[in-house]
C-alpha positions in Angstrom: -26.6 17.0 2.3 -27.4 20.4 1.0 -24.4 22.5 -0.1 -24.1 26.2 -0.2 -23.6 27.9 -3.6 -19.8 27.8 -3.2 -19.9 24.0 -2.6 -19.3 24.3 1.1 -21.0 22.1 3.7 -24.4 23.4 5.0 -23.9 23.9 8.8 -27.7 23.8 9.3 -27.8 20.2 8.0 -25.0 19.3 10.4 -27.0 20.8 13.3 -30.2 19.0 12.3 -28.4 15.7 12.2 -26.9 16.2 15.7 -23.3 16.2 14.5 -22.5 18.7 17.2 -23.4 16.4 20.2 -20.2 15.2 21.8 -19.7 13.1 25.0 -19.9 14.0 28.6 -17.2 16.4 29.7 -15.8 13.7 32.0 -14.9 11.6 29.0 -13.3 14.3 26.8 -9.9 14.2 25.3 -8.2 17.6 25.9 -6.6 17.3 22.4 -10.1 17.9 21.0 -10.3 21.4 22.7 -9.9 23.4 19.5 -13.0 21.7 18.0 -15.3 22.2 21.0 -17.6 25.1 20.9 -19.0 25.0 24.4 -20.3 22.8 27.3 -24.0 22.4 28.0 -25.5 20.3 30.8 -22.1 18.5 31.2 -22.0 17.6 27.5 -19.4 19.0 25.1 -20.8 20.6 21.9 -18.7 20.5 18.8 -18.0 23.7 16.7 -19.9 22.9 13.5 -18.1 25.6 11.5 -14.9 23.7 12.2 -16.6 20.4 11.3 -17.6 21.9 8.0 -14.1 23.1 7.2 -12.5 19.7 8.1 -15.2 17.8 6.2 -14.5 19.9 3.1 -10.7 19.2 3.5 -11.3 15.5 3.8 -13.7 15.4 0.9 -11.2 17.2 -1.4 -8.4 14.7 -0.5 -10.8 11.8 -1.1 -11.8 13.2 -4.4 -8.1 13.3 -5.5 -7.5 9.7 -4.3 -10.5 8.5 -6.2 -9.4 10.4 -9.3 -6.1 8.7 -9.2 -7.8 5.3 -9.3 -6.6 4.1 -5.9 -8.8 2.5 -3.3 -10.2 3.9 0.0 -11.0 1.3 2.7 -14.2 2.0 4.7 -14.1 0.8 8.3 -17.1 0.8 10.7 -17.9 -2.2 13.0 -20.2 -0.4 15.4 -23.8 -1.4 15.1 -25.3 1.9 14.1 -22.7 2.5 11.4 -22.4 -0.9 9.7 -25.2 -0.7 7.1 -24.6 2.9 6.3 -20.9 2.4 5.6 -21.5 -0.9 3.7 -24.0 0.7 1.4 -21.8 3.8 0.9 -18.7 1.8 0.1 -20.6 -0.5 -2.3 -22.0 2.5 -4.1 -18.6 3.7 -5.1 -17.0 0.2 -5.5 -14.7 0.7 -2.5 -13.6 -2.0 -0.1 -15.1 -2.1 3.4 -14.9 -3.9 6.8 -18.1 -3.8 8.9 -18.1 -7.2 10.8 -14.9 -7.1 12.8 -11.3 -6.0 12.2 -8.9 -8.9 11.9 -5.6 -8.0 13.4 -3.1 -7.7 10.5 -5.7 -7.1 7.9 -3.4 -4.4 6.5 0.0 -5.1 8.0 -0.3 -8.8 7.2 -2.1 -8.4 3.9 -0.5 -11.3 2.1 -2.0 -13.7 4.6 -5.4 -12.1 4.3 -5.2 -12.5 0.5 -4.7 -16.2 1.1 -7.9 -16.4 3.0 -9.7 -14.5 0.3 -8.3 -17.0 -2.3 -9.6 -19.8 -0.1 -13.1 -18.3 -0.4 -12.7 -18.0 -4.2 -11.6 -21.7 -4.3 -14.7 -22.8 -2.4 -16.9 -20.8 -4.9 -15.1 -22.6 -7.8 -15.7 -26.0 -6.2 -19.4 -25.2 -5.9 -19.6 -24.0 -9.5 -17.8 -27.0 -11.0 -19.8 -29.5 -8.9 -16.9 -30.7 -6.8 -18.8 -29.9 -3.6 -21.7 -32.1 -4.6 -19.4 -35.2 -4.6 -18.4 -34.6 -1.0 -19.9 -36.2 2.1 -22.7 -34.2 3.8 -20.5 -33.4 6.8 -17.7 -32.1 4.6 -20.2 -30.0 2.6 -21.6 -28.5 5.8 -18.1 -27.7 7.1 -17.1 -26.0 3.8 -20.4 -24.0 3.8 -19.8 -22.8 7.3 -16.2 -21.8 6.5 -17.4 -19.9 3.4 -20.0 -18.0 5.5 -17.4 -17.1 8.1 -14.9 -15.9 5.5 -17.6 -13.9 3.6 -18.7 -12.2 6.8 -15.2 -11.0 7.8 -13.6 -10.6 4.3 -16.4 -10.2 1.9 -16.0 -6.5 1.8 -12.4 -6.7 0.7 -12.9 -9.6 -1.7 -11.7 -7.5 -4.7 -8.9 -5.8 -2.9 -5.8 -7.1 -4.7 -3.3 -4.6 -3.1 -3.2 -2.3 -0.1 -5.6 0.6 -0.2 -4.2 4.2 -0.5 -6.3 5.3 2.5 -8.8 4.4 5.1 -12.0 6.1 6.3 -13.1 5.2 9.8 -16.2 5.8 11.9 -15.1 6.0 15.6 -11.3 6.1 15.7 -11.3 4.9 19.3 -13.2 1.7 18.5 -11.2 1.1 15.4 -7.8 1.9 17.0 -6.2 -1.3 15.6 -7.1 -0.3 12.0 -5.8 3.2 12.6 -2.5 1.8 14.1 -2.0 -0.5 11.1 -2.7 2.4 8.7 -0.1 4.6 10.5 2.5 1.8 10.4 2.0 1.5 6.6 1.8 5.3 6.0 -1.6 5.1 4.5 -3.7 8.3 4.5 -6.3 8.2 7.3 -9.7 9.9 7.5 -12.0 9.6 10.5 -15.0 10.9 12.3 -13.6 12.1 15.6 -15.8 12.6 18.7 -14.9 14.6 21.8 -13.5 11.5 23.6 -10.9 10.8 20.9 -7.5 12.1 19.9 -7.8 14.0 16.5 -4.0 13.7 15.9 -4.4 9.9 15.3 -5.7 10.6 11.8 -4.4 12.7 8.9 -7.9 14.1 8.2 -10.0 14.3 11.4 -13.7 15.2 11.0 -15.0 16.5 14.3 -18.4 15.0 14.9 -20.9 12.8 16.7 -19.8 9.2 15.8 -22.7 7.5 17.7 -25.8 9.0 16.1 -27.0 7.3 12.9 -28.1 10.6 11.3 -24.7 12.1 12.0 -22.8 9.1 10.6 -25.0 9.0 7.5 -24.7 12.7 6.7 -20.9 12.8 7.0 -20.5 9.5 5.0 -22.8 10.8 2.3 -20.7 13.9 1.8 -17.6 11.8 1.6 -19.1 9.4 -0.9 -20.3 12.3 -3.2 -16.7 13.5 -3.3 -15.5 10.1 -4.2 -18.2 9.9 -7.0 -16.9 13.2 -8.3 -13.3 11.9 -8.3 -14.4 8.8 -10.2 -16.4 10.8 -12.7 -13.4 13.1 -13.3 -11.2 10.0 -13.8 -13.6 8.5 -16.4 -13.7 11.8 -18.3 -9.9 12.0 -18.3 -9.5 8.4 -19.5 -12.1 8.8 -22.2 -10.2 11.9 -23.4 -6.9 10.1 -23.5 -8.4 7.2 -25.4 -10.0 9.6 -27.9 -6.7 11.5 -28.4 -4.9 8.2 -28.8 -7.3 7.1 -31.5 -6.9 10.5 -33.3 -3.1 10.3 -33.2 -3.3 6.7 -34.5 -5.5 7.9 -37.5 -3.2 10.8 -38.1 0.4 9.6 -37.7 3.3 12.0 -37.7 5.6 12.0 -40.8 8.2 10.0 -38.8 5.6 7.4 -37.9 4.1 7.2 -41.4 
């Protein structure tokens, strides 16, 4: 996405990606009223100036979370968003869920970690040759179980503790994930279409959550903010290490 000279979102890009197209008026959630620009042919159109403002707010918050070294969980199980979100999360080494949301994935995280450990154990058995000593039927059952676990939990394989936040495409579809995040007081970000309640998330991004171009554009802006946060974190850590080495080479009189 192009940015203006002041780093703000380019509204023209949002327009070209169809971010402004909402749902039919009959499907709207009145709580989205402040983000709706007008109605045309029975369809609500989103105010892109407000989308730009909210996207910048969300990006700034994400940058801070990434800078702190904490994780942001990406969630998108709808067909047109899966690959976009998976690629984006992988790019910044963030966890993701794109197959289906398991109830309790956050609120019952200890149990989910056990399932992830099971997947790791199967991999170890393959690596050390244990699997090759099993009967064919047992090997097949183990292989199927591994595939199932990978499909559902592969994206959170490296998540050793709860994330600090979640980013969701379509907060209505992913309402269980949003509810779990609320229960645990995790910071929530979400693309919110005209048929959803923006108050369900801490950082609502008003926009079309159905069109691939819209999802891709918003996700890309978010990911760039995370990349900036990670880069700032690296610079800060490198500086600290350098200062630590210098102080070690030049001890104070008390230390000498």
